[in-house]
FIKOL-537858 format. One line per field, with one value per residue (C-alpha): x, y, z; residue in three letters; residue number from 1. Coordinates in steps of 0.2 Angstrom, whole numbers, plus 2048, in hexadecimal, padded with zeros to 3 digits. Each point is the difference from the previous one (the first is absolute). Last residue first. Layout:
REM residues N
px <- c(X  ...)
py <- c(Y  ...)
pz <- c(Z  ...)
zati <- c(Ala  ...)
fitor <- c(NUM  ...)
This chain:
REM residues 332
px <- c(801  7F1  7F1  7FB  802  7F5  7F3  801  7FE  7F2  7F8  802  7EC  800  80C  7F7  7F3  806  812  7FD  7F8  811  807  800  805  811  803  7FC  80C  80D  800  801  80F  808  802  80E  7FF  80C  802  809  80F  808  80F  7F2  7F7  811  803  7F0  802  811  7F9  7F2  80C  80B  7F2  7F9  810  802  7EE  800  810  7F8  7F0  80B  802  7ED  800  810  7F8  7EF  80B  809  7F0  7F8  811  7FE  7EE  805  7F9  7F2  7F5  808  7FD  7EC  800  807  80B  7FE  80D  7F7  7FF  7FB  7F4  805  7F4  7FD  813  7FD  811  7F8  808  7FE  80B  7F4  806  813  7FB  7F6  810  7FA  80E  7FE  7EF  802  80C  7FA  7EF  7F0  7F2  7FB  7FB  7F8  7FC  7F8  80F  808  811  7F7  7F6  80F  80B  7F0  7FD  80C  7F7  7F0  7F2  7F5  7FB  7FA  7F9  807  7F8  809  7F1  800  813  7FD  7F1  809  80C  7F4  7F4  811  809  810  7FF  802  7FB  7F5  800  7F0  804  812  805  7F2  808  80E  811  802  80C  7FB  7FD  806  7FD  807  7F7  80A  801  80B  80B  7FC  809  802  7F7  803  7F9  7ED  7F7  7F4  7F6  7EF  7FD  812  7FA  7F2  80A  80C  810  809  7F1  802  812  7FE  7F4  80B  80E  80D  7F2  7FA  810  805  7F2  805  812  7FA  7F4  7F1  7F7  7EE  801  7F7  7F9  809  804  7EC  7FE  809  7F0  7FB  808  803  7FB  80D  80E  800  7FF  80D  80D  809  80F  7FD  805  7FC  7F8  7F6  7FB  7EE  7FC  812  7F9  7F2  80B  80C  7F2  7FA  812  805  807  811  80A  7F7  811  808  802  809  805  800  80C  7FE  80D  810  805  7F0  805  80A  7F2  7F3  80C  802  7ED  7FC  80E  7FA  7EE  809  809  7EE  7F9  80D  800  810  7F5  7EE  7F1  7F2  807  7FC  80B  802  805  80F  802  812  7FF  804  7EE  7EF  800  7F7  802  806  812  800  804  7F0  7F6  809  7FF  7EE  7FD  80A  7F7  7EF  806  807  7EF  7FA  7F1  7EE  7F3  7F7)
py <- c(7AD  80D  7F7  802  812  802  7F6  80B  810  7F9  7FA  813  803  7EF  805  802  7F2  7F4  801  802  7ED  7F9  806  7EE  7F8  809  7FE  7ED  7FF  808  7F0  7F4  80A  7FD  810  808  802  80C  7FF  810  7FC  811  7F9  7F8  811  80B  7F3  802  814  7FE  7F6  80D  80F  7F7  7FD  811  809  7F6  804  812  803  7F8  80A  810  7FD  804  80F  806  7FB  80A  810  800  7FE  80F  809  7FE  804  811  804  808  7F2  7F5  80B  800  7EE  7FD  7F1  7EF  7F2  7F0  7F3  7EE  7F6  7ED  7F7  7F0  7FB  7F2  802  7FD  80A  7FC  80B  80F  80B  802  7FC  80F  80B  80C  7FD  7ED  7FD  810  7F7  7EF  806  803  7F7  801  7F5  7FF  812  807  7F4  80F  7FB  7FF  80F  80B  7F9  805  811  807  7F7  809  7F2  7F6  7F1  7F1  7F1  7F1  7F1  800  809  80C  804  803  80A  80C  803  802  80C  80A  806  7F5  7F2  7FD  7EE  7FC  7ED  7F6  7F4  803  7EE  7FA  809  7F4  7FE  80E  7FE  806  80E  813  801  802  7FF  803  80D  7FF  80D  812  800  811  805  80F  811  801  812  807  811  7F7  7FE  7F8  7F4  7FA  801  7F2  800  7F9  7F3  7FC  7FD  7F3  7F6  802  7F8  805  7FF  7EF  7F8  809  7F7  7EF  801  803  7F0  7F9  812  803  7F6  80D  80F  810  803  7FF  80F  80B  7FE  80D  80F  80F  7F6  7F3  80C  7FB  7ED  803  806  810  807  813  80D  813  805  80F  7FC  800  7EE  7FB  80A  7F5  7EF  809  801  7ED  7F9  80B  811  80B  7F7  7EE  7F7  806  810  7FF  812  7FB  80C  805  80B  7F5  7F9  7FA  7EC  804  808  7F4  7F1  807  803  7EE  7F9  80A  7F8  7EF  803  804  7F0  7F6  808  80B  80F  7FB  7FD  80D  806  811  806  814  808  80E  806  809  811  800  802  7F6  802  7F6  801  813  804  810  7F9  808  7F6  7F0  805  802  7EF  7F7  808  7FB  7EE  802  804  7EC  7FF  800  7F7  809)
pz <- c(7AC  801  7FE  812  7FF  7F0  80A  80F  7F5  7F6  811  808  801  809  80E  811  800  7F2  803  813  7FE  7FD  811  809  7F1  800  813  7FC  7F0  80C  80B  7F0  7F9  812  80C  807  812  809  813  806  80A  7FF  7F5  7F4  7FF  7FC  7F3  7F8  7FF  7F9  7F1  800  7FF  7F3  7F4  804  7FB  7EF  7FC  805  7F6  7F0  803  7FF  7EC  7FF  808  7F6  7F0  805  805  7F0  7F6  809  7FD  7EE  7FE  80A  811  806  7FA  80D  80F  7FC  7FD  810  802  807  805  805  80C  7FB  80B  802  80C  806  802  80C  80A  810  80F  812  80D  800  80E  7FB  7EE  800  800  7F4  7F5  802  7FA  7F5  7F6  7FF  7FA  808  80A  812  80E  811  803  810  808  809  7F5  7F0  803  805  7F0  7F5  805  7F2  7F4  802  803  7F6  809  7F6  80A  7F9  7F7  7EE  7F9  80F  7FC  7ED  803  80A  7F3  7F2  80A  804  80F  7FF  80D  812  805  80F  800  802  7F1  7FA  802  7F6  7F2  7FF  807  80E  80D  810  80C  7FC  7EE  7EF  7EF  7F0  7F4  7F0  7FB  7FC  7F1  7F6  7F0  7F5  7F9  802  7FE  80B  7FC  802  7EE  7FF  80C  7F7  7F0  807  7F9  80E  801  7ED  803  80D  7F4  7F0  809  80E  80E  7FA  7FE  810  809  7F6  807  813  800  7F9  801  805  810  80A  7F5  800  7EF  7FB  80C  7F3  7F7  80D  7F8  80D  810  7F8  804  812  7FE  7F1  80E  7FD  7FC  7FB  7F4  7FC  810  7FF  7EE  803  7FF  807  811  800  7FE  80F  80A  7FE  802  810  7FF  7FC  80D  7FE  803  7F0  7F7  7EF  7F8  7EC  7F8  7EE  7F6  809  7F0  7FA  801  811  808  7FA  805  812  803  7FB  80A  810  7FD  7FF  811  807  7F9  807  812  803  805  807  7F6  7FC  7EF  7F9  7F0  7FD  7F1  7FD  7EF  7FE  7F8  7EC  7FC  801  813  80D  813  7FD  805  808  811  806  7F6  803  814  7FE  7F8  80E  80D  7F8  801  812  806  7FE  7F4  807  7F5  7F3)
zati <- c(Lys  Val  Ala  Ala  Ile  Ala  Asp  Ile  Ile  Asp  Lys  Tyr  Thr  Ala  Ala  Glu  Thr  Glu  Tyr  Leu  Asn  Glu  Val  Ser  Lys  Gln  Phe  Leu  Ser  Val  Gln  Asp  Ala  Thr  Leu  Tyr  Thr  Ile  His  Cys  Gly  Ala  Glu  Glu  Ala  Thr  Lys  Val  Ser  Glu  Glu  Glu  Tyr  Asn  Lys  Trp  Leu  Lys  Leu  Gln  Thr  Asp  Thr  Ser  Glu  Lys  Ala  Cys  Glu  Ala  Ile  Ile  Lys  Gln  Asp  Glu  Glu  Ser  Leu  Lys  Glu  Met  Ser  Lys  Lys  Ser  Ala  Ile  Ile  Ile  Glu  Pro  Ile  Arg  Leu  His  Glu  Asp  Val  Thr  Ile  Tyr  Lys  Ala  Val  Lys  Tyr  His  Ser  Ser  Ser  Ile  Tyr  Ser  Ala  Trp  Asn  Asn  Glu  Ala  Ala  Asp  Leu  Thr  Gly  Lys  Glu  Leu  Ala  Asn  Tyr  Val  Asp  Ala  Phe  Asn  Met  Pro  Lys  Pro  Glu  Gly  Gly  Met  Ala  Ser  Val  Met  Gly  Met  Asn  Leu  Lys  Ser  Glu  Leu  Val  Arg  Val  Lys  Met  Gly  Val  Leu  Asp  Glu  Pro  Thr  His  Ile  Glu  Lys  His  Thr  Asn  Tyr  Phe  Asn  Arg  Ser  Gly  Gly  Thr  Tyr  Trp  Ala  Leu  Gly  Met  Ile  Gly  Lys  Glu  Lys  Leu  Thr  Glu  Ser  Asn  Leu  Phe  Ser  Gln  Gly  Ile  Glu  Gly  Asn  Leu  Val  Asn  Trp  Met  His  Glu  Glu  Asp  Arg  Tyr  Leu  Tyr  Pro  Leu  Gln  Leu  Ala  Asn  Leu  Ser  Asp  Asp  Tyr  Lys  Ala  Leu  Thr  Ala  Val  Gly  Val  Arg  Ala  Phe  Asp  Ile  Gly  Gly  Val  Gln  Ile  Gln  Glu  Ile  Cys  Ser  Pro  Glu  Asp  Ala  Leu  Val  Ser  Asn  His  Tyr  Thr  Glu  Ile  Ile  Ile  Arg  Gly  Asn  Thr  Arg  Glu  Lys  Val  Leu  Arg  Ala  Phe  Glu  Asp  Cys  Ala  Val  Ser  Thr  Pro  Tyr  Gly  Glu  Ala  Asn  Asn  Asn  Ala  Leu  Phe  Leu  Arg  Thr  Val  Glu  Lys  Ser  Ser  Thr  Leu  Lys  Ser  Cys  Gly  Ser  Leu  Ile  Ser  Met  Ile  Ile  Ile  Leu  Phe  Phe  Ile  Pro  Tyr  Thr  Lys  Lys  Met)
fitor <- c(332  331  330  329  328  327  326  325  324  323  322  321  320  319  318  317  316  315  314  313  312  311  310  309  308  307  306  305  304  303  302  301  300  299  298  297  296  295  294  293  292  291  290  289  288  287  286  285  284  283  282  281  280  279  278  277  276  275  274  273  272  271  270  269  268  267  266  265  264  263  262  261  260  259  258  257  256  255  254  253  252  251  250  249  248  247  246  245  244  243  242  241  240  239  238  237  236  235  234  233  232  231  230  229  228  227  226  225  224  223  222  221  220  219  218  217  216  215  214  213  212  211  210  209  208  207  206  205  204  203  202  201  200  199  198  197  196  195  194  193  192  191  190  189  188  187  186  185  184  183  182  181  180  179  178  177  176  175  174  173  172  171  170  169  168  167  166  165  164  163  162  161  160  159  158  157  156  155  154  153  152  151  150  149  148  147  146  145  144  143  142  141  140  139  138  137  136  135  134  133  132  131  130  129  128  127  126  125  124  123  122  121  120  119  118  117  116  115  114  113  112  111  110  109  108  107  106  105  104  103  102  101  100  99  98  97  96  95  94  93  92  91  90  89  88  87  86  85  84  83  82  81  80  79  78  77  76  75  74  73  72  71  70  69  68  67  66  65  64  63  62  61  60  59  58  57  56  55  54  53  52  51  50  49  48  47  46  45  44  43  42  41  40  39  38  37  36  35  34  33  32  31  30  29  28  27  26  25  24  23  22  21  20  19  18  17  16  15  14  13  12  11  10  9  8  7  6  5  4  3  2  1)
């Protein structure tokens, strides 16, 4: 098992010493832990706090969810491991990380899978999205899906020039998420994929060991990447949703009524996250404009060139998810 941060064990010990067990079924307060790797004040972090507030309100204070942001409890992979054994009760994680436990989630990470943001939410709020939340594969591994959050659309940004077509990426060293699918995407477009810890990207862009990276607007600004990579192309190649997950062991210690309340509150917190994300994204674009960044908005024909460049990925990396992909395409 991967190493988790010492503060997690300190929290457990303090809870026991205080005489209030982490999970109780009597009149005592039930305290649960939610882990999130985003910083305080980030849209997903505020939404997690809203989830906790709603649960406390609906249970009249019987259940208190303590939220820990900024990877205080552990990084995402370690959080999921703790979720499996009930060491952490809830976590906000990216689908890319969770796909290790249910590889069908890879279908949600294909480039240009969704027509737009509305299409993605029609998918996630419908039968397809609910089937992933109810995944028996995840449940067998001790994980339950509760609600979806947006991760925004991901775009390319670089230190050299405007990008209008895949040919403009040829020869560029591009930081990507460490997955076969994402590396394949950049390779198909002509770039040279470079998996790298996100914390190291700023220095790599500044020093020239990276030419480009790709991420959502919020991360482009909050990481200060816009200060060293002034060219951003709004191609929206990926929309990778995020998810609130729960420990099956922890949930099963609660009454059915309380489990229902928690699931409902998690889904309600999505509205908060979406509103905050939209505002955050608008402010991010404004910050980039004021900083003198070169923002390239692609035409439909230019987007089509990027889409065509990755068509083979659907055959080489996603053939086993064809039924899911077809179902997503059919959603209006």
